[in-house]
N, C-alpha and C positions, 0 to 999 in steps of 0.2 A: 337393206342398205341403211335405213335410218337408224336401226339398232347399232350397226357398226360405227356410224358417224357419231352417235351419242356416246359411245364407249370410248372414243378417242381422247377426249379431255381427261377422263378418269385414268386411262392408261398412261397418258403423258404426265399427269400429276404423280402417279405412282412411280414412274421412272425417275422423275426429279427427286422425289423423296428418297428413293433407293440410292441415287447418286450422292445426295447430301449425306446420307448415313454412311456410305462407303468411304467418304473422304475422312481421313484421319485428322483429328483436331490436335493442335499443338499441346504438349504437356510439359510441365516443369516439375521436377522432383529433386529430392536431396537425401543423401544418406545421413546428413547431420541434423535435419529438422523435418517435422511433419506439418501439414496444414492444420492450423489451430493449436499446435503444440508449443512448447516453451523452448526458447533458444538455450543452448548449452553455454557454460561458462567460457568455452573456447571462442564463442562469437560475441563475447562481452568486451567492451573497450577497456584498455589499460591506461587510465588517466581520468581526469574530471571526477575523482572520488570513486571510480569503478576499478575493480581488479579482475581482469580477465585475460584471455589469450589473444584477443584482437585478431582472430583468424577468420578470414572469409570462409563461408561454408562451401562444401562440395555441392554443385548444382549440375543437373543433367536435363536435357530436353530432347524431344522427338516430335515428329509430325509437323515439321515446318511446312508452311504452304508453298505451293509452286510459285516461282518468281521471287523467292527470298534472295535479296542481295547481300544482307548482313543482319546482325543481331545487335540489340542494345540490351544490357542487363542493368537494372537499378535496384537499390535497396533504400527504402524511404520510411520514416516514422511520421505518420500523420498526427500523432498524439503529442508530439513535442510541444512544450509551452512557449512557442515562438510566434504564433500567429500564422506561420507558413510551413510548419512541419520541419523535418530535419533529414537532409540527404546523407546517407551513410555510405553509399557506393554508387558509382556509375562506371560502366565499361561500354565502350561503343566501338564501332568498326570491327566487331567480331565477325570473321569470315563466314560465309553462308554454309560452309561444310562443318562448322563447329557444332558439337553436340553436348558441350558442357565445359565447366571449369573445375579444376581440382581444388580441394581444400587448401586454403592458404594462398591461392593464386592472386587474390586481391591484396594480400599482405606481404608479397615478395617472397613467400615461402615455397612457391611452385610457379612454373612458367605460365604465362598467358599465351594464347594463340598469336602467331605472328601477325602484326598489323593492328592488334587490339590496343586501345588507348583507355586509360583510366582517367576520369575527370576529377575535379576538385570536390571534396566532400564539404559539409558544413563544419568539419573540424579544421578546415583551411588548407588541406593538401590532397593531392591525388591518392587513390588507393582506398582500401576498405577501412572504415571506422566502425567498430562494433557498437552494440547496444549499450546505452548508459542513461536510462531515464532518471529523473530526480528521485532521490530517496523518499519513499512514502507515497509516490504517485501510484495510481492503479496501473497494472501492467500495460505497457505500450504495445502497439501492433507494428511489426516490422514486415513491410510488404516488399517482397522480392518480385520484380516484374521483368518479364522477358518480352521484348518486342521483335517480331520478324519484320524487317524493313524492305521496301522496294528499291532501296539504294545500297551501294556497296560502301559508301563513305559519307559520313555526316559533315566533313569539312571543319571539324572542331579539333582543338588540342587539349592537353592535360590541364589547361587553365579554365576550361569550360565549367560553369557552375552546374549543379544538379538541375536547377530550373531550366537552363538552356538545353541540356541534354534531354530532359523530359519533353520540352517543347518540340525539339527536332525529331525525337522518337515518335511522338504522337502524330506529327505532321506527315511522317513517312511510313507509318505502320500499316502492315497488311493484316497481321493478327497479333493479339496480345494475350498473355497468360500470367497469372500471379500465384504466388505461394506465400502465405502469411503465417508468421509465428509471433509469439508474444514474449515479453520479458519485463519483470518488475523487480524492485528491490526495496 
Protein backbone atom coordinates (compact mmCIF):
# COMPACT_ATOMS: atom_id res chain seq x y z
CA UNK A 1 0.00 0.00 0.00
CA UNK A 2 2.79 2.45 0.81
CA UNK A 3 4.42 1.78 -2.57
CA UNK A 4 1.10 2.61 -4.25
CA UNK A 5 0.70 5.84 -2.29
CA UNK A 6 4.28 6.94 -2.90
CA UNK A 7 3.80 6.40 -6.63
CA UNK A 8 0.71 8.66 -6.77
CA UNK A 9 2.59 12.01 -6.76
CA UNK A 10 4.85 10.77 -9.55
CA UNK A 11 1.89 9.56 -11.62
CA UNK A 12 0.04 12.84 -11.00
CA UNK A 13 3.08 14.89 -12.09
CA UNK A 14 3.48 12.75 -15.22
CA UNK A 15 -0.20 13.28 -16.04
CA UNK A 16 0.15 17.06 -15.68
CA UNK A 17 3.25 17.06 -17.89
CA UNK A 18 1.44 15.03 -20.54
CA UNK A 19 -1.58 17.37 -20.43
CA UNK A 20 0.66 20.42 -20.81
CA UNK A 21 2.53 18.84 -23.72
CA UNK A 22 -0.74 17.86 -25.41
CA UNK A 23 -2.02 21.45 -25.28
CA UNK A 24 -1.24 23.17 -28.56
CA UNK A 25 0.64 26.42 -28.24
CA UNK A 26 -0.40 29.37 -30.33
CA UNK A 27 1.73 29.93 -33.45
CA UNK A 28 2.12 32.91 -35.78
CA UNK A 29 3.44 32.42 -39.33
CA UNK A 30 3.69 34.35 -42.57
CA UNK A 31 4.12 33.53 -46.23
CA UNK A 32 5.80 36.94 -46.60
CA UNK A 33 8.49 36.75 -43.90
CA UNK A 34 10.30 34.33 -41.63
CA UNK A 35 11.47 34.55 -38.03
CA UNK A 36 14.79 36.43 -38.11
CA UNK A 37 14.52 37.02 -41.88
CA UNK A 38 14.48 40.29 -43.79
CA UNK A 39 11.28 42.10 -44.75
CA UNK A 40 10.57 42.33 -48.47
CA UNK A 41 10.29 45.65 -50.29
CA UNK A 42 6.51 45.05 -50.31
CA UNK A 43 6.51 45.65 -46.51
CA UNK A 44 8.58 48.86 -46.77
CA UNK A 45 6.88 52.25 -46.32
CA UNK A 46 6.39 54.50 -49.35
CA UNK A 47 7.41 57.90 -48.01
CA UNK A 48 9.84 59.43 -45.47
CA UNK A 49 12.59 58.72 -48.02
CA UNK A 50 11.63 55.03 -48.37
CA UNK A 51 10.29 53.48 -51.54
CA UNK A 52 8.26 50.34 -51.00
CA UNK A 53 4.89 48.74 -51.51
CA UNK A 54 3.60 49.58 -48.00
CA UNK A 55 1.64 46.31 -47.95
CA UNK A 56 0.88 44.60 -44.69
CA UNK A 57 2.14 40.99 -44.72
CA UNK A 58 0.10 37.83 -44.84
CA UNK A 59 -0.16 36.47 -41.28
CA UNK A 60 -1.74 33.23 -40.09
CA UNK A 61 -2.16 31.72 -36.65
CA UNK A 62 -3.35 28.57 -34.97
CA UNK A 63 -3.56 27.01 -31.53
CA UNK A 64 -5.56 29.77 -29.86
CA UNK A 65 -6.14 29.01 -26.18
CA UNK A 66 -9.52 28.01 -24.84
CA UNK A 67 -11.54 31.05 -23.80
CA UNK A 68 -10.18 33.38 -26.49
CA UNK A 69 -12.66 36.24 -26.98
CA UNK A 70 -10.72 38.13 -29.67
CA UNK A 71 -7.25 38.85 -31.00
CA UNK A 72 -5.00 41.89 -31.25
CA UNK A 73 -2.24 42.08 -33.83
CA UNK A 74 0.54 44.68 -33.62
CA UNK A 75 3.72 45.55 -35.51
CA UNK A 76 6.33 47.50 -33.55
CA UNK A 77 9.91 48.67 -34.12
CA UNK A 78 11.74 48.87 -30.78
CA UNK A 79 14.89 50.18 -32.52
CA UNK A 80 13.37 53.42 -33.85
CA UNK A 81 15.38 56.45 -32.66
CA UNK A 82 12.47 57.97 -30.75
CA UNK A 83 13.03 56.86 -27.16
CA UNK A 84 9.74 54.95 -27.36
CA UNK A 85 9.98 52.82 -30.52
CA UNK A 86 7.58 53.08 -33.45
CA UNK A 87 4.10 51.56 -33.89
CA UNK A 88 3.67 50.38 -37.48
CA UNK A 89 0.32 48.62 -37.15
CA UNK A 90 -2.40 47.70 -34.68
CA UNK A 91 -5.55 45.70 -35.36
CA UNK A 92 -7.90 44.88 -32.52
CA UNK A 93 -11.31 43.29 -31.99
CA UNK A 94 -10.34 40.53 -34.42
CA UNK A 95 -13.08 37.91 -33.87
CA UNK A 96 -12.12 34.76 -31.94
CA UNK A 97 -12.64 32.55 -35.00
CA UNK A 98 -10.12 34.54 -37.08
CA UNK A 99 -7.05 32.55 -38.16
CA UNK A 100 -5.20 35.19 -40.15
CA UNK A 101 -5.16 38.31 -42.27
CA UNK A 102 -4.39 38.44 -46.00
CA UNK A 103 -1.52 40.35 -47.55
CA UNK A 104 -2.55 43.98 -47.92
CA UNK A 105 -5.39 43.78 -45.38
CA UNK A 106 -3.81 46.55 -43.30
CA UNK A 107 -3.27 48.65 -46.40
CA UNK A 108 -6.84 48.53 -47.73
CA UNK A 109 -5.88 46.06 -50.48
CA UNK A 110 -7.76 43.13 -48.91
CA UNK A 111 -10.67 42.99 -46.47
CA UNK A 112 -10.28 42.74 -42.72
CA UNK A 113 -12.55 40.43 -40.72
CA UNK A 114 -15.86 42.03 -39.81
CA UNK A 115 -15.62 44.02 -36.58
CA UNK A 116 -11.83 44.41 -36.70
CA UNK A 117 -10.49 47.93 -36.11
CA UNK A 118 -7.12 49.35 -37.10
CA UNK A 119 -5.62 51.84 -34.67
CA UNK A 120 -3.45 54.87 -35.39
CA UNK A 121 0.20 54.21 -36.27
CA UNK A 122 3.08 56.52 -35.44
CA UNK A 123 2.80 57.74 -39.03
CA UNK A 124 -0.37 59.46 -37.76
CA UNK A 125 -3.19 57.41 -39.29
CA UNK A 126 -4.91 54.04 -38.95
CA UNK A 127 -3.70 51.11 -41.03
CA UNK A 128 -0.35 49.56 -41.83
CA UNK A 129 2.77 51.70 -42.15
CA UNK A 130 5.75 49.77 -43.48
CA UNK A 131 9.37 49.66 -42.37
CA UNK A 132 11.43 52.81 -42.91
CA UNK A 133 14.46 52.96 -40.64
CA UNK A 134 16.88 55.88 -41.00
CA UNK A 135 19.46 55.50 -43.76
CA UNK A 136 22.67 53.99 -42.35
CA UNK A 137 21.13 52.57 -39.14
CA UNK A 138 21.78 48.96 -38.30
CA UNK A 139 18.81 46.85 -39.43
CA UNK A 140 15.77 47.43 -37.23
CA UNK A 141 13.64 44.66 -35.72
CA UNK A 142 9.97 44.58 -36.69
CA UNK A 143 8.07 42.62 -34.06
CA UNK A 144 4.67 41.29 -35.13
CA UNK A 145 2.78 40.27 -31.99
CA UNK A 146 -0.47 38.35 -31.74
CA UNK A 147 -2.42 38.49 -28.48
CA UNK A 148 -5.24 36.08 -27.69
CA UNK A 149 -7.55 38.04 -25.38
CA UNK A 150 -10.13 37.05 -22.78
CA UNK A 151 -12.47 39.82 -24.04
CA UNK A 152 -14.31 40.22 -27.36
CA UNK A 153 -13.92 43.99 -27.63
CA UNK A 154 -11.32 46.44 -26.29
CA UNK A 155 -13.68 49.44 -26.36
CA UNK A 156 -11.25 51.48 -28.48
CA UNK A 157 -11.64 53.13 -31.90
CA UNK A 158 -9.39 53.94 -34.87
CA UNK A 159 -7.92 56.92 -33.00
CA UNK A 160 -6.33 54.65 -30.38
CA UNK A 161 -2.56 54.96 -30.25
CA UNK A 162 -0.29 51.95 -30.50
CA UNK A 163 0.68 52.43 -26.86
CA UNK A 164 -2.98 52.33 -25.77
CA UNK A 165 -3.71 49.24 -27.87
CA UNK A 166 -0.58 47.57 -26.48
CA UNK A 167 -1.57 48.42 -22.91
CA UNK A 168 -5.10 47.06 -23.33
CA UNK A 169 -3.84 43.94 -25.13
CA UNK A 170 -1.37 43.11 -22.35
CA UNK A 171 -4.00 43.74 -19.68
CA UNK A 172 -6.38 41.23 -21.31
CA UNK A 173 -3.97 38.67 -22.79
CA UNK A 174 -4.37 34.93 -22.32
CA UNK A 175 -1.46 34.04 -24.61
CA UNK A 176 1.03 35.98 -26.74
CA UNK A 177 3.21 34.96 -29.70
CA UNK A 178 5.63 36.99 -31.85
CA UNK A 179 7.27 36.87 -35.26
CA UNK A 180 10.25 39.19 -35.78
CA UNK A 181 11.87 40.24 -39.06
CA UNK A 182 14.50 42.88 -39.78
CA UNK A 183 15.04 45.62 -42.33
CA UNK A 184 17.79 48.18 -42.89
CA UNK A 185 18.81 50.60 -45.61
